[in-house]
N, C-alpha and C positions, 0 to 999 in steps of 0.2 A: 170569412170563417164563421161557423155557427157559434152561438152562445149556449151556455149550459141550459138556460131556460127554454131554448128551442128544442132540445132533445131529451131533457130529463123526464122522469116519470113523476107526475104530480099526483096528489091525493093518495099517497101511499099509506098502507096500514101502519099503525104504531101501537105500542102498549104503554101503560103507565108503569112507574117503578114498582108498584105493589102487585103487579100482575104475576100470577103463578107461571112458572116455566112451561107447564102444560099448555097454557093459553098462548104463550109466545110461540111454541112449536106449532100449534094449530094455525095461528095466523101466518106463520112462515109457509106452511103447507098450502093454505088457501091462496096466498098471494104469489107463490112461486119464487119467493125471495129466500136467500140464504143468510141475509142480514135483516135484523128487525130494529127499527128506531125505537128508543124509549123516550117518551115525551111527557111533559107535565105542563098542562095549560097551553099546549101547542109548541112549547119550547123544547128543543132537543136536549136531552140530558145524557144520552149515551147510545151505544149500539150493542146488540147481542148477535153473535154469529152462531151458526149451526155447530161449528167446531167447538165453541165454548160450551154449548149445551152437552155435547157428546163427551168432551174432556172433563167437565166439572160436575155433571149430574149423572149421566148414564154410566160413565166409567167407574163411578164410585157408588153406584146403585142408590143414589139419593132419590127421594120421592119428588117428582116434578110438580106435584100439587102443593108441596110445602116450601119449595125453593122459589124465590121471587126474582123478578127482572133486576132489581137494584143490586142483587148480589153478583150477577154475572155481567152487567153492562160495563162497557169500556167507554170512558168519556174523553180520552186523550187523543183520539184519532183525528185525521185531517177532515176538514169541512171546506165547502166552496160556496160562493154566492152565485145566484142565478145569472147575473150579468157578465160573469167571467167567460172568457173564450175557452172553447173546448181543448185547445192546445195546452192552455194553462192547467185545465183539469187533468188531461192525460199526463202531463209532467208530474202533477201532484200524486196521481195514482202510481206512477213509476217510482218516484222517490220514496213513497211510503209503502210500496209493495202491496197495494190493495186493488180490488176490482170494483169497489163500490164506494161512492162518496155521498154523504148526506149534504143536501143543498139547503143552506140556511139564509135567512134574511131578517132584517129588523131585530137585531139583538139576539139572534139564536132561534127564531121561529122556523120550524121545519117547513120548507117549501116543496121538498121532494127528494128523490134519490137519483143519482147519476151512476149508471153501471157501465162497465166495459161494453156490455152488449149494446147500450145506447150509442156509444161512440162507434162501435163496429158498423151499425146501420148508417151512420153519418159519414164516417171516414175510415174505411177498413185499414188503410195504410197506417194511419195514426194509431189505431187500436193495436195493430200487430206489433208496433214498437213497444207499447205498454205491456202487452202480453208477453213478449220475449223477455223483457226485463223482470217482470213480476214472477213469472213461472221459473225463470232461471235461478232466481235468488231464493224463492220460498217454496215452490212446488205447490202453492195453495190453489184451490179451485176459485172460481171467479165470483162467488157470492150470489149468483143467480142460477136458477135451474128451471127446467120445464116443470109445469104443474103435473102431478101424478094423474094417471088415467083414472076416471071414476070407476 
């Protein structure tokens, strides 16, 4: 079975905690990700989702140039290491009802992201089990999306 490091997306975009939300949203759009890692000196500090931006900034008509990543990031979510088996990653996704895991190493350094789409490409059957559990319990989208047409 493949390891996380074999199928994860490396060199992902990230933002610093002081980044304005407008910058976070632009990086999400450019990268095609619905989740953005928040890092400081390469170390993962948290994650921000599109949903969080919509629910906490847009819905309250807050200025996305004045709100910062540190106020929206969530740092209690699951993480996985590059050497873990993708079955373990899939179980973690299902247990925590997520479609995206930050991949960390060496005391929290961000190594990449593992999305459900990465697992689908490697093992569609495994991914379908995660998808069924996550969507049945939360109704959330998968944290990844296609890049918008130019």
